[in-house]
Legacy VTK file of the C-alpha trace (Angstrom):
# vtk DataFile Version 3.0
C-alpha trace
ASCII
DATASET POLYDATA
POINTS 267 float
57.886 56.801 127.224
58.623 57.646 123.571
61.999 58.570 122.084
61.731 60.394 118.758
64.284 61.600 116.236
63.017 64.301 113.908
64.948 65.210 110.726
68.332 64.684 112.405
71.462 65.869 110.581
74.958 65.584 112.063
78.592 65.322 111.047
82.189 66.206 111.787
83.389 69.636 110.724
82.287 70.217 107.140
81.622 66.526 106.550
77.942 65.702 106.893
77.303 62.094 107.959
73.612 61.917 108.861
70.951 63.242 106.516
67.392 63.676 107.772
67.100 60.662 110.078
63.649 60.304 111.671
62.100 57.487 113.696
60.340 56.789 116.991
60.721 54.050 119.584
58.912 53.170 122.777
59.798 51.449 126.012
59.659 47.630 125.693
60.806 47.775 122.044
64.048 46.369 120.662
65.143 48.328 117.589
67.952 46.730 115.610
69.975 49.163 113.484
71.509 47.456 110.449
73.967 48.990 108.018
77.435 48.580 106.496
80.606 50.013 107.995
80.654 53.795 107.730
76.876 54.035 107.307
76.527 56.388 110.299
75.421 54.054 113.100
77.892 55.275 115.731
77.408 58.884 114.615
73.674 58.468 115.116
74.210 57.216 118.656
76.551 60.103 119.457
73.932 62.542 118.174
71.185 61.045 120.340
73.400 61.102 123.437
74.555 64.665 122.881
78.205 63.671 122.341
77.942 65.210 118.878
75.917 68.402 118.238
73.143 68.110 115.671
73.406 70.465 112.722
69.660 70.186 112.166
66.688 68.404 113.688
65.869 67.319 117.232
65.849 64.351 119.550
62.699 64.338 121.667
61.674 62.350 124.710
57.928 62.449 125.296
57.893 65.572 123.127
60.668 67.401 125.021
63.899 68.444 123.296
66.607 66.586 125.211
69.416 68.842 123.954
68.571 71.242 126.788
68.755 68.568 129.471
71.536 68.376 132.024
74.004 65.513 131.654
72.652 63.869 134.805
69.077 63.953 133.534
70.216 62.521 130.219
72.016 59.708 132.045
68.935 58.943 134.129
66.899 58.536 130.932
69.275 56.997 128.369
72.000 54.474 129.080
74.842 53.719 126.685
77.045 50.681 126.121
79.924 51.301 123.663
81.533 48.728 121.376
84.511 48.311 123.678
85.468 49.470 127.129
89.081 49.491 128.292
89.936 50.427 131.860
93.203 52.051 132.853
92.858 50.823 136.449
91.914 47.550 138.083
88.328 47.535 139.378
86.148 44.792 140.752
83.005 44.190 138.728
80.763 45.416 141.542
82.615 48.747 141.470
82.095 48.968 137.701
78.353 48.392 138.106
78.188 50.859 140.987
79.488 53.562 138.636
76.073 53.439 136.989
74.618 55.123 140.064
76.666 58.295 139.431
73.751 59.923 137.585
71.679 59.740 140.772
74.309 61.181 143.126
75.085 64.747 144.058
78.357 66.361 143.009
80.269 65.362 146.146
78.139 62.432 147.271
79.358 58.863 147.631
77.313 55.733 146.891
74.961 54.726 149.686
73.930 51.274 150.898
70.882 51.641 148.660
73.126 52.290 145.646
75.200 49.221 146.495
72.008 47.168 146.803
70.822 48.339 143.370
74.205 47.484 141.858
74.079 43.988 143.344
70.496 43.595 142.132
71.607 44.469 138.590
74.260 41.745 138.757
71.632 39.330 140.051
69.248 40.208 137.209
71.878 39.101 134.699
72.843 36.016 136.744
76.414 37.187 137.300
76.391 37.836 141.055
79.219 35.335 141.385
81.475 37.796 139.537
81.001 40.751 141.851
84.431 40.452 143.486
86.256 39.433 140.310
88.552 41.900 138.573
86.920 43.270 135.413
90.135 42.796 133.444
90.276 39.085 134.298
86.795 37.957 133.235
85.771 36.821 129.740
84.553 39.097 126.948
80.992 37.872 127.315
81.081 38.437 131.064
82.457 41.941 130.563
79.579 42.753 128.229
77.084 41.542 130.833
78.828 43.667 133.472
78.423 46.754 131.260
74.742 45.926 130.809
74.452 45.570 134.599
76.067 48.997 135.001
73.459 50.447 132.651
70.682 48.721 134.618
71.990 50.229 137.847
71.753 53.571 136.076
68.005 52.824 135.834
67.349 54.458 132.432
64.236 54.224 130.287
66.207 53.566 127.110
69.443 51.737 126.443
71.664 52.348 123.398
74.022 49.495 122.548
76.692 49.874 119.870
77.243 46.344 118.531
76.732 44.588 121.904
77.889 41.212 120.539
81.050 42.523 118.870
84.012 40.160 119.459
81.893 37.639 121.372
81.797 33.941 120.544
78.484 32.487 119.398
77.441 31.228 122.829
78.033 34.587 124.477
76.230 36.359 121.632
73.132 34.283 122.300
73.432 34.880 126.041
73.698 38.664 125.681
70.873 38.887 123.129
68.532 36.808 125.281
69.197 39.150 128.180
68.437 42.104 125.886
65.064 40.572 125.027
64.302 39.992 128.699
65.161 43.598 129.585
62.785 44.861 126.895
59.990 42.684 128.277
60.589 44.342 131.639
60.015 47.813 130.202
63.372 48.965 128.817
63.512 50.416 125.298
66.632 49.179 123.482
68.294 50.561 120.362
71.171 48.344 119.251
73.442 48.295 116.232
74.370 44.979 114.672
76.182 43.616 111.639
74.009 40.495 111.640
70.534 40.589 110.018
69.774 37.324 111.837
69.807 39.290 115.101
66.992 41.449 113.760
64.879 38.428 112.799
65.416 36.633 116.087
65.491 39.363 118.717
64.122 42.693 117.436
60.614 44.088 117.330
61.609 46.727 114.757
64.435 47.205 112.267
66.114 50.352 110.976
68.240 50.176 107.817
70.881 52.892 107.376
73.222 53.526 104.465
75.254 56.618 103.596
73.756 58.399 106.607
70.163 57.961 105.477
67.462 55.606 106.688
66.405 53.385 103.798
63.974 51.218 105.731
62.087 51.136 109.027
59.466 48.749 110.366
58.972 45.166 111.442
61.762 42.670 110.616
59.577 40.734 108.163
58.510 43.855 106.266
61.828 45.713 106.378
64.681 43.189 106.277
63.738 41.724 102.900
66.137 40.144 100.429
65.850 43.094 98.065
66.525 45.695 100.756
69.381 43.771 102.402
71.011 43.139 99.019
70.963 46.888 98.371
72.082 47.687 101.925
75.195 45.503 101.901
75.857 45.321 98.148
75.886 41.524 98.215
73.506 38.871 96.997
71.874 36.933 99.815
68.853 34.761 100.362
66.491 34.696 103.322
65.501 31.170 104.332
63.187 29.802 106.996
64.734 27.433 109.510
62.309 25.105 111.244
62.745 24.953 115.033
63.292 21.514 116.568
60.878 22.417 119.341
58.057 22.425 116.802
57.254 26.050 117.658
57.347 27.433 114.134
60.396 28.701 112.251
62.866 31.576 112.183
64.331 33.508 109.261
68.067 33.383 108.552
70.310 35.057 105.950
72.416 32.918 103.626
74.884 34.236 101.009
73.502 33.491 97.545
76.855 32.174 96.286
80.523 32.750 96.928
81.250 34.340 93.553
78.821 37.161 94.307
80.241 37.964 97.747
82.096 41.225 98.268
84.219 42.314 101.216
83.644 45.618 103.029
LINES 1 268
267 0 1 2 3 4 5 6 7 8 9 10 11 12 13 14 15 16 17 18 19 20 21 22 23 24 25 26 27 28 29 30 31 32 33 34 35 36 37 38 39 40 41 42 43 44 45 46 47 48 49 50 51 52 53 54 55 56 57 58 59 60 61 62 63 64 65 66 67 68 69 70 71 72 73 74 75 76 77 78 79 80 81 82 83 84 85 86 87 88 89 90 91 92 93 94 95 96 97 98 99 100 101 102 103 104 105 106 107 108 109 110 111 112 113 114 115 116 117 118 119 120 121 122 123 124 125 126 127 128 129 130 131 132 133 134 135 136 137 138 139 140 141 142 143 144 145 146 147 148 149 150 151 152 153 154 155 156 157 158 159 160 161 162 163 164 165 166 167 168 169 170 171 172 173 174 175 176 177 178 179 180 181 182 183 184 185 186 187 188 189 190 191 192 193 194 195 196 197 198 199 200 201 202 203 204 205 206 207 208 209 210 211 212 213 214 215 216 217 218 219 220 221 222 223 224 225 226 227 228 229 230 231 232 233 234 235 236 237 238 239 240 241 242 243 244 245 246 247 248 249 250 251 252 253 254 255 256 257 258 259 260 261 262 263 264 265 266
């Protein structure tokens, strides 16, 4: 399945945020969207999901304009994990994951045994079955993020949009979540995720999109797209890309290093 954005423009009121964004992605791909704060990453996601009307352009799935789809069909095709998720009520994690089955239920239907089985299977896929009876509000930030991914898996979409999935996670939980993202892509899920860390693109993505001022300024493989020159222009800082040799002897990985403290700027 192919998801395609064609000349997408979007904004809020008279303020235009996105300007002619176009790209394609397929199932099994991990696209990492890099850009500074205010570049239009969240606006882009809202436009794809139909939360924000496009002022021009289209989002296509296998050539079909998804703006005419019902909300349930959209949910069966594209899952979404926001930056943060606060619940007003106490729910067990299994109940949170079970909410992902809503897209497959009728208006007045209740979850079946099959739906419960799929929710438990999603927890099992992410190795968090032991949390199913825990209260969502009482588990760690990393565990909450995995629960939200499990909810999206129970939704059984073809594509998953993740708005900064490692935001506010410690390093260990970042690695855990990103490894699960890679595994999901290998199993056929197309993933579009925003990140503030170029290293995530080098280590986990198959493609990179660079966005600044609402315009794509780069798209392609991490090695070809996330270059020093382009990242310097993207973030308005001087940085170097170095190769770190893996202890396992299985090659090396690229990492970003600030060029020097006196050239760093805060955004």
